[in-house]
VOPAGU-2260 file (C-alpha; in pm, 1 decimal, decimal comma):
REM VOPAGU-2260
SITE   aa  ch    i         X         Y         Z
SITE  MET   A    0   12684,1   22167,9   25126,8
SITE  LEU   A    1   12695,8   22546,8   25161,4
SITE  THR   A    2   12350,1   22569,4   25009,9
SITE  GLU   A    3   12223,1   22314,5   25262,8
SITE  LEU   A    4   12374,1   22515,6   25548,1
SITE  ILE   A    5   12225,6   22843,2   25428,3
SITE  THR   A    6   11888,6   22681,2   25366,8
SITE  GLY   A    7   11895,3   22518,9   25709,7
SITE  ILE   A    8   11980,7   22843,6   25883,1
SITE  SER   A    9   11720,9   23039,2   25690,8
SITE  GLN   A   10   11457,2   22789,9   25802,3
SITE  MET   A   11   11540,4   22855,9   26167,5
SITE  THR   A   12   11528,6   23192,8   26333,8
SITE  ALA   A   13   11816,4   23315,5   26544,7
SITE  ARG   A   14   11604,0   23258,0   26854,3
SITE  GLU   A   15   11540,1   22896,2   26755,5
SITE  LEU   A   16   11912,3   22844,0   26702,9
SITE  ARG   A   17   11988,8   23000,9   27039,9
SITE  GLU   A   18   11733,0   22777,9   27211,2
SITE  ALA   A   19   11813,5   22462,1   27012,2
SITE  GLY   A   20   11921,1   22148,5   27187,6
SITE  GLU   A   21   12279,9   22035,6   27213,4
SITE  PRO   A   22   12280,5   21811,8   26900,9
SITE  GLU   A   23   12149,6   22091,5   26678,8
SITE  ARG   A   24   12387,3   22345,8   26829,5
SITE  LYS   A   25   12679,1   22107,5   26790,0
SITE  LYS   A   26   12596,3   22068,3   26418,3
SITE  LEU   A   27   12579,1   22445,2   26382,2
SITE  VAL   A   28   12913,6   22491,8   26559,2
SITE  GLU   A   29   13073,0   22232,4   26331,7
SITE  ALA   A   30   12933,1   22400,0   26020,1
SITE  LEU   A   31   13039,7   22747,3   26131,8
SITE  THR   A   32   13385,4   22617,5   26222,6
SITE  ASP   A   33   13415,7   22464,6   25876,1
SITE  LEU   A   34   13309,6   22794,5   25718,0
SITE  THR   A   35   13565,5   22978,1   25931,3
SITE  GLU   A   36   13836,7   22739,5   25813,0
SITE  LEU   A   37   13721,9   22797,8   25455,8
SITE  GLY   A   38   13746,3   23173,0   25511,2
SITE  ILE   A   39   14101,4   23136,4   25643,7
SITE  ALA   A   40   14198,3   22924,0   25343,2
SITE  LEU   A   41   14047,8   23184,6   25110,8
SITE  LEU   A   42   14249,3   23457,5   25283,9
SITE  HIS   A   43   14564,2   23260,2   25199,9
SITE  GLU   A   44   14460,2   23180,2   24843,7
SITE  SER   A   45   14270,6   23477,6   24708,9
SITE  PRO   A   46   14385,7   23837,9   24680,2
SITE  GLU   A   47   14028,2   23931,5   24584,5
SITE  PHE   A   48   13893,4   23776,2   24903,4
SITE  ARG   A   49   14159,3   23954,1   25111,7
SITE  GLN   A   50   14065,2   24285,4   24949,6
SITE  ALA   A   51   13694,6   24228,9   25019,4
SITE  PHE   A   52   13771,4   24118,8   25377,0
SITE  ALA   A   53   13982,2   24430,3   25435,4
SITE  ARG   A   54   13720,2   24654,5   25275,7
SITE  ILE   A   55   13438,0   24534,2   25499,9
SITE  HIS   A   56   13653,0   24576,9   25810,7
SITE  SER   A   57   13762,8   24924,5   25700,8
SITE  GLU   A   58   13400,0   25020,8   25647,2
SITE  PHE   A   59   13299,8   24884,7   25989,2
SITE  LEU   A   60   13570,3   25090,3   26160,6
SITE  MET   A   61   13421,5   25412,9   26021,0
SITE  PHE   A   62   13094,1   25372,7   26210,7
SITE  PRO   A   63   13037,1   25485,3   26570,5
SITE  GLU   A   64   12926,1   25134,2   26666,6
SITE  SER   A   65   13286,1   25019,0   26619,1
SITE  ARG   A   66   13420,4   25243,1   26896,6
SITE  ASP   A   67   13413,5   24969,1   27162,2
SITE  THR   A   68   13589,4   24727,9   26925,2
SITE  ILE   A   69   13859,3   24985,2   26848,7
SITE  GLU   A   70   13909,6   25058,9   27219,8
SITE  GLN   A   71   13937,0   24687,3   27299,6
SITE  ALA   A   72   14187,9   24638,2   27016,4
SITE  PHE   A   73   14394,4   24931,2   27143,7
SITE  THR   A   74   14387,6   24793,6   27499,8
SITE  ALA   A   75   14491,6   24447,5   27379,2
SITE  TYR   A   76   14769,0   24596,8   27167,5
SITE  ASN   A   77   14907,2   24787,8   27466,1
SITE  LYS   A   78   14881,7   24479,1   27685,7
SITE  PHE   A   79   15041,8   24232,9   27447,4
SITE  CYS   A   80   15280,5   24465,8   27263,0
SITE  PRO   A   81   15397,0   24708,8   27532,8
SITE  GLU   A   82   15736,0   24762,1   27367,9
SITE  ASN   A   83   15577,3   24912,7   27054,2
């Protein structure tokens, strides 16, 4: 199933996916949602996956392109956790 998803996505460009009709987009949303759920399950089950997940996020935070993300996270933290 994962191979089918990857093959299907590789056969369509990002632009085609963006401009696809509702049935195609709905299938894509369902597949991506399933992959997200799989990722969450793997976070619970696999220390190796958690380490890799943390590593990629740590790397991302070191680049200047992450500045907006860091600022938004800080703003959200202050908004939702004002007592800390």
